[in-house]
C-alpha positions as CSV (number, residue, x, y, z in Angstrom):
1,M,-5.2,-66.3,162.0
2,C,-2.7,-66.6,159.3
3,I,-3.0,-68.9,156.4
4,R,-1.0,-72.1,157.1
5,D,1.2,-71.8,154.1
6,S,2.1,-68.2,155.0
7,Y,2.8,-68.8,158.7
8,D,6.4,-67.7,158.5
9,L,5.4,-64.4,157.0
10,C,2.8,-63.8,159.7
11,R,5.6,-63.8,162.4
12,C,7.4,-61.0,160.6
13,M,7.8,-57.4,161.9
14,V,7.1,-54.8,159.3
15,K,9.4,-51.8,159.0
16,T,9.7,-48.9,156.5
17,V,12.7,-48.5,154.3
18,D,14.0,-45.8,156.6
19,G,13.9,-48.2,159.6
20,K,10.7,-47.1,161.3
21,A,8.8,-49.9,163.0
22,V,5.3,-50.3,161.7
23,G,4.0,-53.4,163.5
24,K,3.6,-57.2,163.2
25,M,2.0,-58.9,160.3
26,V,-0.9,-61.1,161.5
27,N,-2.7,-62.2,158.4
28,I,-2.7,-62.4,154.6
29,I,-5.8,-61.8,152.5
30,A,-5.7,-63.3,149.1
31,L,-7.4,-61.1,146.5
32,G,-6.5,-62.8,143.3
33,E,-4.2,-60.3,141.5
34,Y,-2.3,-59.6,144.7
35,D,-2.3,-60.4,148.4
36,V,-2.9,-57.9,151.2
37,Y,-0.9,-58.0,154.4
38,V,-2.8,-57.3,157.6
39,V,-0.5,-55.6,160.1
40,N,-1.2,-54.7,163.7
41,L,0.3,-51.2,164.2
42,Q,2.9,-51.1,167.0
43,K,1.7,-47.8,168.5
44,S,-2.1,-48.2,168.4
45,R,-2.8,-51.9,167.9
46,E,-5.1,-50.9,165.0
47,E,-5.0,-53.0,161.8
48,V,-3.7,-51.6,158.5
49,Y,-4.0,-53.3,155.2
50,I,-0.8,-53.2,153.0
51,P,-1.1,-54.3,149.4
52,A,1.6,-56.8,148.7
53,V,2.8,-55.2,145.5
54,K,6.4,-54.5,144.4
55,E,5.8,-50.7,144.6
56,I,5.2,-51.1,148.3
57,V,6.9,-54.3,149.6
58,K,10.6,-53.9,149.0
59,R,12.0,-56.9,150.8
60,V,10.8,-60.0,152.6
61,D,13.4,-61.6,154.9
62,I,11.8,-64.6,156.6
63,E,15.1,-65.6,158.2
64,N,15.3,-62.3,160.1
65,Q,11.4,-62.1,160.4
66,E,11.3,-58.8,158.7
67,I,9.3,-57.2,155.9
68,I,10.5,-53.8,154.5
69,I,8.0,-51.6,152.9
70,E,7.9,-48.1,151.2
71,P,4.4,-47.0,152.1
72,M,2.4,-44.7,149.8
73,E,1.5,-41.4,151.4
74,G,-1.4,-41.9,153.9
75,L,-1.1,-45.7,154.0
76,I,0.4,-45.8,157.5
77,E,0.2,-42.9,159.9
78,N,1.1,-44.4,163.3
79,T,4.7,-45.7,162.9
80,E,7.2,-45.7,165.6
81,D,10.0,-43.1,165.5
């Protein structure tokens, strides 16, 4: 379950910068220096953990319920085409 203060983020769909659907964000883990987004992959329903750092998270658009990421190689393997 998502942290109450971050509920709007947890309803967001996560996509790559080139428009590929990754999945839906379902939780946030606070680690101190940075947060980690927990995302249910759209294809497999597995969870992936995405560090919420500027090198990866490029845009957060709560109004359109969308988070745009540029994943590092190997971070996400099961994105939609």
